Each structure stands twice: as structure tokens, then as C-alpha cells.
C-alpha positions in Angstrom: 0.1 -0.1 0.5 1.2 3.8 -0.8 -0.1 6.8 0.0 -0.3 9.9 -2.6 -1.2 13.3 -1.9 -2.6 15.5 -5.2 -3.6 18.7 -4.0 -4.1 18.4 -0.4 -6.5 15.0 -0.9 -4.9 11.8 0.4 -5.5 8.7 -1.8 -4.3 5.2 -0.3 -3.4 2.4 -3.5 -3.2 -1.3 -3.2 -2.1 -3.6 -5.7 -5.0 -5.5 -6.4 -5.2 -9.1 -6.4 -4.6 -9.8 -10.6 -1.3 -7.6 -10.1 0.2 -9.3 -7.1 -0.5 -12.4 -9.4 1.5 -10.9 -12.0 4.2 -9.9 -10.0 4.7 -13.1 -8.7 4.9 -14.9 -12.2 8.2 -14.0 -12.8 9.5 -15.0 -9.5 8.0 -19.2 -10.4 9.0 -19.2 -13.8 12.5 -18.0 -12.1 11.9 -20.5 -9.7 11.1 -23.5 -12.1 13.4 -23.1 -14.6 16.7 -23.7 -11.5 14.2 -27.1 -11.0 14.3 -27.7 -14.6 17.8 -27.1 -15.3 18.9 -29.3 -12.1 16.5 -32.1 -13.2 18.2 -32.4 -16.9 22.1 -32.3 -15.1 20.9 -35.0 -12.8 19.1 -36.9 -16.0 22.3 -36.4 -17.9 24.7 -38.0 -14.8 21.9 -41.1 -14.4 20.9 -41.8 -17.9 16.9 -41.1 -16.4 15.6 -41.5 -19.8 16.5 -42.0 -23.6 19.1 -39.6 -25.2 15.6 -37.5 -27.0 14.1 -37.1 -23.7 17.1 -35.9 -22.7 17.9 -33.6 -25.2 14.5 -32.3 -25.2 15.1 -31.7 -21.0 18.0 -29.5 -21.7 16.3 -27.8 -24.4 13.5 -26.8 -22.1 16.3 -25.8 -19.0 18.0 -23.7 -21.5 14.8 -21.6 -22.6 13.9 -21.3 -19.2 16.9 -20.2 -18.1 17.3 -17.7 -21.2 13.5 -16.5 -20.4 14.7 -16.0 -16.8 17.9 -13.7 -17.8 15.7 -11.6 -19.9 12.6 -10.8 -17.1 15.6 -9.8 -15.2 17.5 -7.5 -18.1 14.3 -5.6 -17.8 14.2 -5.4 -14.5 11.3 -7.9 -12.9 14.1 -10.7 -11.2 16.6 -8.7 -9.2 19.7 -10.6 -9.4 
């Protein structure tokens, strides 16, 4: 909540629920990207899946990390 004063009048500003959810999504995306990366590393180390599945998981992990990096460059994720 924040207070705004304009012309001697005070107004309380709050963030509505949809906005709070939208502002929490970058943190969810960043944490899921890290978990996906850890899963891809474990899959390569212990050969959990077929080669095709491991490559697919690695591509997803790299895309998640790239998207998280982009979010941090835009200022949505503090690094």
C-alpha cells in the first residue's frame, strides 16, 4: 500500500489481486527454470531417460534460463 497526495488530498493506493499474481509470476518462472536445469543435469548424469528425452529436457532448461535472464534484464527479477 502506498499513499499519494495530490492537491492536499490523500489517496491510498493498493495493488489488486490480479496485479499481485502477475508480479509473482517472474519469481515462479525463475525458480521453475532452476529446478528444470537441475533435473536436466541429473538426467544426463544418471541417464534417466532416452537420449531424445534428455535433449528435450536440456532445451527446455536452456529456454527457461534464457527467459529468466531476459526477465532480470527487464527488471522483473532482482539478481
